[in-house]
N, C-alpha and C positions, 0 to 999 in steps of 0.2 A: 339881138345884147346890143345894151349902152355903150356906144363906144368911148363917152367920156368916161363912166364909170368903170368901163372895163380896165381902160390904160389908167385910173386913178388903181382901181385892186392891184392890177399887175404892177405897180410901181413899187409892192411891200417886196421884198427879198425872199421872206418866209413864201407870201400867198403864188410869188411866182411859181418858186420851186414845188409848192401843192398842188398848182395847176397844169404844172411842167407833169409834174408825176398821172395826171389823171389822162394824159393823149394814154398813155398805153396801161390802164387798169383801174376800177372805183374800187373807192378805200371807204370805210367805218371812221365816224370821230375817232373812237377807241386806240384804231393803227394807226390814226393821224399822228395825234396827242405823244403813241410810242416811239414811233419815227423819228419826229421832229422835238421831242422833248418838250410839249407845250400841255400848258395848266388846260381844263379841260372849259373857264372861261373864254381862254385865248381861241381855240379850239372853235367856239360858236361864234367870233365873233370872226376868223376868219373865214369859216365857213359861209355865215352870211351873204358875206361882203360879196364871195363870189358868187353867192346865188342870186343878189340883187342885180349886180352888176351882168345878170346873163350867162356869166360865164361856165356856170354850171346847174345842174340839177338836182334835188334827193330826191332817193326813192327807198321805201318802207322793204326791210329784207323781207324772203315768203317763208324763210327757216324759222328765224325767231322774229316775230312782231316788234319788238321791242325795239329794233337796232335798224337802226338807218346805212345807208349807201352815197354816197357822191359820186357824181357820175360828170366827165368834162360830157357840153355841151356836142356831143360828135356828130349831129343834125346841120349844125349851121357850122360851114366850111369857113365863115370869116373869124369864128370864135379857134377852128382848131390853126388858122394860120397865122395868129395873134399871140396864141399860147408857145406855139411849133417856134417861134422863132429865136435862137439861142439857148435851145433845148438840148441839154446835155443825150450827144449820138451812141446808142448801143449796138454791141456786139451783138453779129447775127448768131444765135442758135442751132445746133445741131439739130433738132427738129422742137417741133411746137405740141403739146399734146392738149389735146381741148377735153375735158372731162366735165361728167355731169353724172346724175342720180342714175339713171335709167338707159345711158349713151343711146334714144330713141330721137330724140330731137334738134338741141340745140347744140348737143356736143358734133353732133353729126353734119349741121347744115358749118358749123364754124371750122372745120375740118376740110368742109366740099369747097369755101370761100378762099379759104386759107392756100389750096392750090391752085384757084383759078389767078393768082395775084403773086404766090412766090415760088422761088425753087426748092426752097427749105420745105421737108417733108413735112408733113405733118403725121397725126394717128388722132383717133376717140376711142374714149373710154367710159365706162362709169363704175362705180362704185356697188351698182345693184344692177347689171344687165339684163333688158327686154329680151324678148325674147328673137324679137327682128326691130329694126327702123319703124317709127310710128305711119303708116299709109301718108299722112299729111305733111311729115315731113320729105318723102318721098315725091307728094307730089308737088308742093313747094320749090324742092329744089330742081325739076324737071321743067317749070315754068319761067326756069330762071339760067335753063344750061346749064345745071350743074351737076356733078356724078358725087352720089351718094355713096361711099364705103360699106356694104350690105352685111361687114361683118360686126358680131358685139363681141366688146371686148372688154372684159374687168378690166379695173385700174389695176389690181394686182399682176405685178407679172406680163405688163405692157409697160406702164411708165417710170422710166430709168430718172436718175438722177440726174444726165446731162440734158435732160427734155427741159425746155424751158414750158410749166406748168400752168395750164390757165384754167381755173374753173369757171364755167359757164354759167350755174346755178348757186345759189345763194346754201341751199343746201348742204353740197359737199363742200364748200367752201368753209361753213364753219364747224364743221364735224370730221375733216380729214385731221390728224394728229397734227401736232406744231413742230414735230420734224421735217414732212410735208411741205419743202417751199412751193410757191405757186403765188399767180396774180389772180386776181379776181374781177370779171363780166359780171355785173347785179343783172342779168335777161331774164326778165319776166317766162313763168316756165308757159309755155300756149298749150298744152295738152288737158289740162283739165275745161278748157272754153273748147277745144278741140274744135277750131273754127278756122275757113281759110282767114279771115281776117288776125285770128292771135299767131298763126304762124308767120304770115304777112309780116307782122310786125316786131314780131323777133328774129326775124331773118333778116330785115333792116335795122337793128340795131346790132345785130351782130358782125354786119356788114360793115356800117362807118365803124364798129371798132378793128376789124382787119383793117380797113383800110389804112386807119394812124398807125395801128401797132405797125404795120407796113413800112411803112414811111420812113419810122421811130429808129428800124432795126440798120445801126451803119455805123457803132462806134462802142465806146467800154462797154465791160462785160452789163447784163441786165443786172437786175438788184431787188429778187424778189423778195418779199417781208417773210418774215413769221409769222401768225397770225396762233397768239398765245389766249 
């Protein structure tokens, strides 16, 4: 993070608000445009400024390769501390539901990581559940002292309207109907590579987001966005 550029970037109220929203979720440019009623050129300007200041990074989506997502630099504690100053507090939800496609890797790790830091219940589910957790999910969790829930669940019948739903894969986020409110973490799928490295990388990315979400949940109601 470039400290001078970071402070200059966050001096703009709109960019500060966008950055603070990124504490708990990743956002696509179109989502930012709709939520803050910004023109495409202005969104591009704000996102470029955040990225150039070292506050955020872009990632190309895995479902629709034309789509990109902006994520906060969760790996940099200085970025998180700076952006979190004065951020609106969020109300603790009844339960957090982590959702991915197969419910075999990312959602399992996210729920296990969440249970380690929070007393708020967590559940994991998939839109097309596999028959069992991926073996490398179990190995990755075991190496970190995490308890993976072995039950495989379908999103339908598991997730309720009272849950804070977090899609941890791009496919689910982009294919769920607009009526299903959720947040999104654009975590690369570790399964295609099926390596210790890919699973460790996914786990670290999820862990940093879990940490920052847990720290943010202390005040008014969460404000999930509707994807259109």
